[in-house]
C-alpha positions in Angstrom: 101.5 123.5 62.8 101.4 120.6 65.2 98.9 121.2 68.0 100.4 121.2 71.5 99.3 118.5 74.0 96.6 119.6 76.4 96.9 118.9 80.1 94.7 119.4 83.2 96.2 120.4 86.6 93.5 119.0 88.9 94.3 121.0 92.1 96.2 124.3 92.9 100.0 124.0 92.7 102.9 126.4 92.7 102.4 129.1 90.1 105.9 128.7 88.9 105.1 125.0 88.0 102.0 126.1 86.2 104.1 128.6 84.2 106.7 126.0 83.4 104.1 123.5 82.1 102.5 126.3 80.1 105.7 126.6 78.1 105.2 123.0 76.8 101.4 122.5 76.8 98.0 124.1 76.6 97.2 124.0 80.3 93.9 124.1 82.2 94.8 124.8 85.8 92.6 124.6 88.8 94.3 127.3 90.8 91.0 128.1 92.5 91.4 124.6 94.0 87.8 123.6 93.4 86.9 120.1 94.5 85.4 118.4 91.5 83.1 115.4 91.5 84.1 112.4 89.5 81.8 113.5 86.7 83.2 117.0 86.6 86.8 115.7 86.6 85.9 113.3 83.7 84.3 116.2 81.7 87.4 118.4 82.1 89.7 115.5 81.2 87.8 114.4 78.1 89.8 116.4 75.7 93.2 116.2 77.6 96.3 114.3 76.7 97.7 114.5 80.3 96.7 115.1 83.9 98.6 116.4 86.9 97.0 114.9 90.0 97.7 115.3 93.7 96.6 112.0 95.1 93.0 112.7 96.0 91.5 112.3 92.5 90.4 108.8 91.6 91.6 107.6 88.2 89.6 104.4 87.4 88.2 102.5 84.6 85.0 104.6 84.3 86.9 107.9 84.1 89.4 106.4 81.6 86.5 105.2 79.4 85.3 108.8 79.3 88.7 110.2 78.4 90.0 108.5 75.3 92.7 111.0 74.6 94.4 110.7 78.0 97.9 109.3 77.7 99.5 110.1 81.1 98.5 110.8 84.7 101.3 112.3 86.8 100.6 112.0 90.6 102.2 114.6 92.9 102.7 111.9 95.6 104.8 108.9 96.2 101.6 106.8 96.9 99.2 106.1 94.0 96.3 104.3 95.6 94.1 106.8 93.9 95.0 105.0 90.6 93.4 101.9 89.4 96.8 100.7 88.0 95.3 97.7 86.1 92.7 100.0 84.4 95.5 102.5 83.5 97.5 99.7 82.0 94.6 98.2 80.0 93.8 101.7 78.7 97.3 102.3 77.5 97.7 105.2 80.0 101.0 105.9 81.8 100.9 106.5 85.5 103.7 108.2 87.4 104.5 109.1 91.0 107.2 111.1 92.9 109.4 108.7 94.8 112.7 109.6 96.6 112.2 113.4 96.7 110.0 113.2 99.9 111.8 110.4 101.7 113.8 112.3 104.2 111.2 115.0 104.9 108.6 112.3 105.5 110.9 110.3 107.8 111.6 113.5 109.8 107.9 114.1 110.3 107.3 110.4 111.2 109.9 110.6 113.9 108.6 113.9 115.1 105.1 112.5 115.3 106.5 109.5 117.2 108.1 111.8 119.7 105.1 114.0 120.2 102.9 110.9 120.8 105.3 109.2 123.2 105.9 112.4 125.2 102.3 113.5 125.2 103.1 116.9 123.7 99.7 117.8 122.2 98.0 116.7 125.3 100.4 118.9 127.4 99.8 121.9 125.2 96.0 121.6 125.5 96.4 121.2 129.2 98.5 124.3 129.5 96.3 126.4 127.2 93.2 125.4 129.2 94.7 126.9 132.3 94.9 123.5 134.1 98.7 123.8 134.9 98.7 125.1 138.5 101.3 123.0 140.2 104.0 120.3 139.8 103.3 116.6 140.3 105.7 113.7 139.9 103.4 112.1 137.3 102.2 115.2 135.5 101.8 114.2 131.8 104.5 111.5 132.2 105.0 109.7 128.9 107.3 107.0 127.5 111.0 107.1 126.8 112.2 107.1 123.2 115.9 106.5 123.7 116.9 102.9 124.2 113.3 101.7 123.6 112.2 99.3 120.9 111.2 100.9 117.6 109.0 98.6 115.4 108.5 99.5 111.7 105.9 97.9 109.6 106.8 98.6 105.9 110.6 99.0 105.4 110.8 100.9 102.1 112.7 104.2 101.7 110.8 106.1 104.4 110.8 103.2 106.8 114.5 102.9 106.5 114.9 106.6 107.1 112.9 106.3 110.3 115.0 103.3 111.3 118.3 105.2 110.8 117.0 108.1 112.9 115.9 105.8 115.7 119.0 103.6 115.8 121.7 106.1 115.2 120.1 109.2 116.8 118.4 107.7 119.8 120.0 104.3 120.4 116.8 102.5 119.8 116.5 98.8 119.2 115.0 98.6 115.7 112.9 95.7 114.6 110.8 95.5 111.4 108.5 93.5 109.3 108.2 93.8 105.6 106.7 91.8 102.7 110.3 91.1 101.6 113.2 91.0 104.0 115.9 93.6 103.3 119.4 92.6 102.3 122.1 92.2 105.0 123.9 95.4 104.0 120.7 97.5 104.3 119.8 95.9 107.6 123.2 96.7 109.0 123.0 100.3 107.8 119.6 100.7 109.6 120.7 98.5 112.6 117.4 96.8 112.1 116.4 93.2 112.7 113.7 91.4 110.8 110.9 89.7 112.8 107.5 88.2 112.2 104.5 90.5 112.3 103.3 89.0 115.5 106.7 89.5 117.2 106.7 93.1 115.9 103.3 93.8 117.5 104.2 92.1 120.8 107.7 93.7 121.2 107.5 97.2 119.9 107.4 100.1 122.4 106.7 102.4 119.4 105.2 101.0 116.2 105.4 103.1 113.0 103.4 102.2 109.9 105.0 103.0 106.6 103.5 100.4 104.2 101.7 101.3 101.0 98.0 100.9 100.8 96.6 98.1 98.7 93.4 96.1 99.0 95.3 93.4 100.8 96.7 95.9 103.3 93.3 97.3 104.3 92.9 97.2 108.1 96.4 95.6 108.5 96.0 97.0 112.0 92.7 96.2 113.5 91.3 95.1 116.9 93.2 91.7 116.8 96.5 93.4 116.1 96.0 96.2 118.7 95.2 93.5 121.3 98.7 92.0 120.7 100.5 95.3 121.5 101.8 96.3 124.9 99.4 98.5 127.0 102.3 101.0 127.2 102.9 101.0 123.4 102.3 103.9 120.9 101.2 103.6 117.3 102.1 106.1 114.5 100.5 106.0 111.1 102.1 108.0 108.3 101.3 105.5 105.6 97.7 105.8 104.3 94.2 105.9 105.7 92.7 102.4 105.6 95.9 100.7 106.8 94.4 101.1 110.3 90.8 100.4 111.4 90.3 103.8 112.9 87.2 102.8 114.8 89.0 99.9 116.4 92.0 102.2 117.2 89.7 104.7 118.9 88.2 102.0 121.1 91.7 100.7 122.0 92.8 104.2 122.9 89.7 104.9 124.9 90.1 101.7 126.9 93.9 102.3 127.2 94.7 99.0 125.6 97.5 100.9 124.0 98.9 104.1 125.5 98.7 106.6 122.6 98.6 107.1 118.8 99.9 109.7 116.3 98.0 109.8 113.0 98.7 111.8 109.9 96.3 109.8 107.7 92.8 108.6 108.1 90.1 106.5 106.6 87.9 108.7 104.4 90.1 111.8 104.9 89.6 114.7 105.2 86.9 113.3 107.4 88.2 112.0 110.7 86.5 109.3 112.8 84.6 111.4 115.4 85.7 109.1 118.3 89.3 110.0 117.6 88.6 113.7 118.0 87.4 113.3 121.6 90.4 111.4 122.8 93.3 113.1 124.7 95.8 110.3 123.9 96.0 110.8 120.2 98.0 113.3 118.1 96.2 114.3 114.9 97.7 116.1 111.9 96.1 116.7 108.5 98.3 114.5 106.1 101.3 116.9 106.2 104.2 114.5 106.5 105.8 115.8 103.3 104.7 119.4 103.8 107.8 121.5 103.6 108.1 124.1 100.8 111.3 122.5 99.3 109.9 119.0 99.3 106.4 119.9 98.0 108.1 122.0 95.2 110.4 119.0 94.4 107.3 116.8 94.2 105.5 119.2 91.9 108.6 119.5 89.7 109.0 115.8 89.3 105.3 115.4 88.4 105.8 118.1 85.8 109.1 116.5 84.6 107.1 113.3 84.0 104.5 115.0 81.9 107.2 116.9 79.8 109.3 113.8 79.2 106.5 111.4 78.4 104.5 113.7 76.1 107.8 114.8 74.5 108.3 111.2 73.5 111.2 110.4 75.9 109.3 108.2 78.3 108.2 108.6 81.9 110.9 109.2 84.5 109.2 107.5 87.5 106.5 105.1 86.0 104.2 103.0 88.1 103.0 100.8 85.3 103.9 99.6 81.8 100.9 100.5 79.6 99.5 98.1 77.1 99.5 99.2 73.5 96.9 101.9 73.3 94.2 102.5 70.6 95.5 104.4 67.7 93.5 107.5 68.5 95.4 107.8 71.8 98.8 107.6 70.1 98.0 110.1 67.3 101.1 112.1 66.3 98.9 115.1 66.4 98.9 114.8 70.2 102.7 114.8 70.5 105.1 117.7 71.1 
């Protein structure tokens, strides 16, 4: 009898998804949600054909060298900066992600974070809870308008376009964007968005939202020089990835009121947060939850599972992020197939 493929689920996920995967594979599941060191992860993956990852496990050349049976790593995330894609490709290992299923939910959250930042909602709640609200003043926690203001978007993929549509159609915002590649005219018209240079984006935006993927080239795309170009009244929202923003430079700009406020769902070195950000009243902080609704997280888990089932069943990955090189024979052994 042909042995079933073996997979590792690296973090706790929905029990129903574990059960579904168990119908196809021999599954080792980390439902205790232990945080493994790289060495512990490699040891658990050494005899596995596939891995279900959640975005925080680093899959690099050193790990792949220790895991010769590994054929697929399925990320439960649209981003995959935890993958060394070149190393995966050289090792003949398929990587996958979960695009599309989280677009609208993440765009909802990005716009909610923009609104909370512009209207100083977290600051207002803390003020009230501390018993500081004793009277009315004309300037009490006065923030910035959203309607009819200029929305700047850096990174105009699916989520950026979703935020643009919400701003233009829902709030009558003037939408400008910068992207590595300009959108086609039809998409620009649908989003009511105008392409501008990065410098113009920084100078003109009342509210700047970051939605670009993290790469080595994108590291600290927003640092002290870029923050200095923004309006003192502007807000900055990051729902992209930690490392896109120089958090230390941002904290200093917020402290000096060189920009008005920021809303951050992602951080350098998360779950650690730069301590200077924690002491500032003019920043809204959330713990990487932009896609965190039950239906969306379930859809993400299902798509990661679908990728494992399809690929290890010989039908190919549904949402690949690379095209693996021909792998060594021992990785393609028919004994490892369904």
